[in-house]
C-alpha positions as a Markdown table, in Angstrom:
| # | Residue | x | y | z |
|---|---|---|---|---|
| 1 | Met | 13.6 | 8.7 | -9.0 |
| 2 | Glu | 15.5 | 8.0 | -6.4 |
| 3 | Phe | 16.5 | 11.3 | -3.8 |
| 4 | Asn | 19.1 | 8.3 | -2.0 |
| 5 | Lys | 21.4 | 5.7 | -2.2 |
| 6 | Glu | 19.9 | 4.4 | 1.2 |
| 7 | Lys | 16.3 | 4.9 | 2.2 |
| 8 | Asp | 14.7 | 5.5 | 5.7 |
| 9 | Gln | 11.9 | 2.4 | 6.6 |
| 10 | Leu | 8.0 | 3.1 | 6.7 |
| 11 | Ile | 6.5 | 0.9 | 8.3 |
| 12 | Ile | 3.3 | -0.2 | 7.8 |
| 13 | Glu | 1.9 | -1.4 | 10.8 |
| 14 | Pro | -1.1 | -3.3 | 10.5 |
| 15 | Gly | -4.1 | -2.5 | 12.4 |
| 16 | Ile | -1.8 | 0.3 | 14.0 |
| 17 | Gly | -0.1 | 2.7 | 11.0 |
| 18 | Ile | 1.8 | 3.8 | 9.0 |
| 19 | Gly | 5.1 | 5.7 | 10.4 |
| 20 | Lys | 4.1 | 8.4 | 12.1 |
| 21 | Val | 0.3 | 8.3 | 10.7 |
| 22 | Lys | -1.3 | 6.0 | 14.0 |
| 23 | Leu | -4.9 | 4.9 | 13.4 |
| 24 | Gly | -6.9 | 6.1 | 16.7 |
| 25 | Met | -5.2 | 10.3 | 15.3 |
| 26 | Thr | -7.5 | 12.6 | 15.1 |
| 27 | Gln | -7.2 | 14.5 | 11.9 |
| 28 | Ser | -5.3 | 17.7 | 13.5 |
| 29 | Glu | -2.6 | 15.0 | 14.5 |
| 30 | Ile | -3.0 | 13.1 | 11.1 |
| 31 | Glu | -2.0 | 16.5 | 9.6 |
| 32 | Glu | 0.9 | 17.0 | 12.0 |
| 33 | Ala | 2.2 | 14.2 | 11.4 |
| 34 | Val | 2.1 | 14.5 | 7.0 |
| 35 | Gln | 3.8 | 17.9 | 7.5 |
| 36 | Tyr | 6.5 | 15.8 | 9.1 |
| 37 | Tyr | 7.1 | 14.0 | 6.3 |
| 38 | Lys | 6.8 | 16.7 | 3.7 |
| 39 | Lys | 9.1 | 18.6 | 6.0 |
| 40 | Asn | 11.8 | 16.6 | 5.8 |
| 41 | Tyr | 11.4 | 14.2 | 2.2 |
| 42 | Glu | 9.6 | 16.1 | -0.1 |
| 43 | Ala | 11.6 | 19.3 | 0.2 |
| 44 | Gly | 14.1 | 19.6 | -2.8 |
| 45 | Thr | 11.8 | 17.2 | -4.8 |
| 46 | Asn | 10.2 | 17.7 | -8.2 |
| 47 | Tyr | 6.8 | 16.8 | -5.9 |
| 48 | Phe | 4.4 | 19.2 | -4.6 |
| 49 | Asp | 2.9 | 17.7 | -2.1 |
| 50 | Phe | 2.6 | 15.5 | -2.1 |
| 51 | Phe | 2.7 | 13.0 | 1.0 |
| 52 | Glu | -1.0 | 14.9 | 1.3 |
| 53 | His | -2.4 | 13.9 | -1.3 |
| 54 | Ser | -1.5 | 10.3 | -0.6 |
| 55 | Phe | -2.2 | 9.5 | 2.5 |
| 56 | Lys | -5.6 | 8.5 | 2.0 |
| 57 | Val | -7.6 | 8.4 | 5.8 |
| 58 | Glu | -11.2 | 7.6 | 7.2 |
| 59 | Tyr | -11.9 | 8.2 | 10.4 |
| 60 | Asp | -15.1 | 6.9 | 12.4 |
| 61 | Ala | -18.1 | 8.2 | 13.4 |
| 62 | Asn | -16.2 | 9.6 | 16.0 |
| 63 | Gly | -13.4 | 11.8 | 14.6 |
| 64 | Lys | -10.2 | 8.7 | 14.8 |
| 65 | Ala | -8.4 | 7.6 | 11.6 |
| 66 | Glu | -10.5 | 4.6 | 10.9 |
| 67 | Phe | -8.5 | 2.8 | 8.0 |
| 68 | Ile | -4.8 | 4.5 | 6.5 |
| 69 | Glu | -3.7 | 3.1 | 3.2 |
| 70 | Ile | -0.8 | 4.4 | 1.3 |
| 71 | Val | 0.4 | 4.2 | -2.9 |
| 72 | Ala | 3.0 | 1.9 | -4.1 |
| 73 | Glu | 4.7 | 6.0 | -5.8 |
| 74 | Phe | 5.4 | 6.6 | -2.0 |
| 75 | Glu | 8.8 | 3.7 | -2.4 |
| 76 | Asp | 10.3 | 6.7 | -4.7 |
| 77 | Phe | 11.1 | 8.3 | -1.1 |
| 78 | Phe | 11.5 | 4.5 | 2.0 |
| 79 | Glu | 11.2 | 1.9 | 1.6 |
| 80 | Cys | 8.2 | 0.1 | 3.1 |
| 81 | Thr | 7.7 | -2.8 | 4.9 |
| 82 | Cys | 5.2 | -4.9 | 6.6 |
| 83 | Tyr | 7.3 | -7.8 | 9.1 |
| 84 | Gly | 10.2 | -7.2 | 6.9 |
| 85 | Leu | 8.7 | -7.9 | 3.7 |
| 86 | His | 9.0 | -4.8 | 0.7 |
| 87 | Val | 6.1 | -4.7 | 0.1 |
| 88 | Phe | 6.2 | -2.4 | -2.7 |
| 89 | Lys | 9.4 | -4.3 | -4.4 |
| 90 | Thr | 8.2 | -8.4 | -3.2 |
| 91 | Lys | 5.8 | -9.7 | -6.7 |
| 92 | Ala | 2.1 | -10.5 | -5.6 |
| 93 | Asp | 1.9 | -13.9 | -5.0 |
| 94 | Gln | 5.2 | -14.4 | -2.8 |
| 95 | Leu | 3.6 | -11.6 | -0.6 |
| 96 | Ile | 0.5 | -13.3 | -0.2 |
| 97 | Ser | 2.3 | -16.4 | 0.2 |
| 98 | Ala | 4.3 | -15.2 | 2.7 |
| 99 | Leu | 1.7 | -13.0 | 4.6 |
| 100 | Asn | 0.0 | -15.7 | 5.0 |
| 101 | Glu | 2.1 | -17.5 | 6.8 |
| 102 | Ile | 1.7 | -14.4 | 9.5 |
| 103 | Ser | -2.4 | -14.4 | 9.4 |
| 104 | Lys | -4.5 | -15.8 | 6.4 |
| 105 | Tyr | -6.1 | -13.2 | 4.6 |
| 106 | Ser | -10.3 | -13.3 | 4.5 |
| 107 | Gln | -11.5 | -15.3 | 1.5 |
| 108 | Asp | -15.1 | -14.2 | 1.2 |
| 109 | Val | -14.3 | -10.6 | 0.7 |
| 110 | Ser | -10.5 | -10.8 | -1.0 |
| 111 | Asp | -10.1 | -11.4 | -4.8 |
| 112 | Glu | -6.6 | -11.8 | -7.1 |
| 113 | Tyr | -6.6 | -7.5 | -6.8 |
| 114 | Gln | -7.4 | -7.4 | -3.2 |
| 115 | Tyr | -6.4 | -9.8 | 0.1 |
| 116 | Ile | -7.7 | -8.8 | 3.7 |
| 117 | Phe | -6.1 | -9.9 | 5.8 |
| 118 | Gly | -8.3 | -8.7 | 8.6 |
| 119 | Asp | -6.9 | -10.8 | 11.6 |
| 120 | Ile | -4.3 | -8.6 | 11.7 |
| 121 | Gly | -5.6 | -5.4 | 10.2 |
| 122 | Leu | -4.1 | -4.8 | 7.0 |
| 123 | Asn | -4.7 | -5.2 | 2.7 |
| 124 | Leu | -3.8 | -5.0 | 0.1 |
| 125 | Trp | -4.2 | -3.9 | -3.5 |
| 126 | Arg | -3.3 | -3.6 | -7.4 |
| 127 | Pro | -5.5 | -3.0 | -10.6 |
| 128 | Ser | -4.6 | -5.4 | -12.2 |
| 129 | Val | -3.1 | -9.1 | -12.1 |
| 130 | Phe | -0.4 | -9.7 | -13.9 |
| 131 | Thr | 1.7 | -12.3 | -13.8 |
| 132 | Glu | 4.5 | -14.7 | -15.3 |
| 133 | Glu | 2.3 | -17.0 | -17.4 |
| 134 | Thr | 0.3 | -12.9 | -18.5 |
| 135 | Arg | 4.2 | -12.1 | -20.3 |
| 136 | Gln | 3.7 | -15.2 | -23.2 |
| 137 | Glu | 0.7 | -14.0 | -23.9 |
| 138 | Asp | -0.9 | -12.6 | -27.2 |
| 139 | Trp | -1.9 | -10.1 | -26.6 |
| 140 | Phe | 1.0 | -8.6 | -24.1 |
| 141 | Gln | 3.8 | -9.6 | -26.8 |
| 142 | Glu | 2.1 | -7.6 | -29.7 |
| 143 | Met | 2.9 | -4.4 | -27.0 |
| 144 | Ser | 5.3 | -1.4 | -27.0 |
| 145 | Gln | 8.5 | -2.0 | -25.0 |
| 146 | Glu | 7.0 | 1.0 | -23.0 |
| 147 | Asn | 3.5 | -0.5 | -22.6 |
| 148 | Gln | 4.5 | -3.5 | -21.1 |
| 149 | Glu | 6.6 | -2.5 | -18.9 |
| 150 | Leu | 3.3 | -0.5 | -17.9 |
| 151 | Glu | 1.2 | -3.3 | -17.8 |
| 152 | Met | 4.4 | -5.6 | -15.1 |
| 153 | Arg | 4.2 | -3.1 | -12.8 |
| 154 | Tyr | 0.7 | -5.0 | -11.7 |
| 155 | Phe | 3.6 | -7.9 | -10.3 |
| 156 | Tyr | 2.5 | -5.6 | -7.0 |
| 157 | Phe | 0.9 | -4.4 | -5.3 |
| 158 | Gln | -0.4 | -0.7 | -5.8 |
| 159 | Thr | -1.8 | 0.0 | -2.9 |
| 160 | Ala | -0.8 | -0.8 | 1.1 |
| 161 | Ala | -3.6 | 0.3 | 4.2 |
| 162 | Val | -4.1 | -1.2 | 7.5 |
| 163 | His | -7.6 | -0.7 | 9.1 |
| 164 | Ser | -9.2 | -1.1 | 12.8 |
| 165 | Tyr | -12.0 | -2.0 | 11.5 |
| 166 | Glu | -13.9 | -5.9 | 11.5 |
| 167 | Val | -13.4 | -7.7 | 7.9 |
| 168 | Ser | -17.1 | -8.5 | 7.6 |
| 169 | Arg | -17.1 | -4.4 | 6.9 |
| 170 | Tyr | -16.1 | -5.2 | 3.6 |
| 171 | Lys | -18.7 | -7.7 | 2.8 |
| 172 | Asp | -20.7 | -3.5 | 1.8 |
| 173 | Phe | -17.8 | -2.4 | -0.4 |
| 174 | Ile | -17.6 | -6.0 | -2.8 |
């Protein structure tokens, strides 16, 4: 669902923040930034509390944001970019290739679903992998058109996150 022909940009800055929501902010500062988006973008839409539930934020022991994640549905409101690349509109393999020119992803903690660019503080994730080769597989060809369209969304990443902690921390989660 698109609301404006021309959308504002939401810039994903690895190791810094996403739009007005920045690493190092307190919970109250994050809530204030989220309210800005709710007031300026959610009003007049069919979305209810979208922004309150779509920023995933984790805090460190001092109550400062150390991880901020958004979902692909932000594209309903914004052009979500990182280094000028459209994060949720560029196919995953192309996006990884372009970002790998800027900073190599951490191969020891990344897999085909999640790519962690630890040196710059950027994570990209999708729950399933879809490729051009997948389109040719029998199981896909046998699906209804509607289900094929649902599967094809996994050409793209479904979440993007910025963080301020060491890559070694991810080894605990994988």
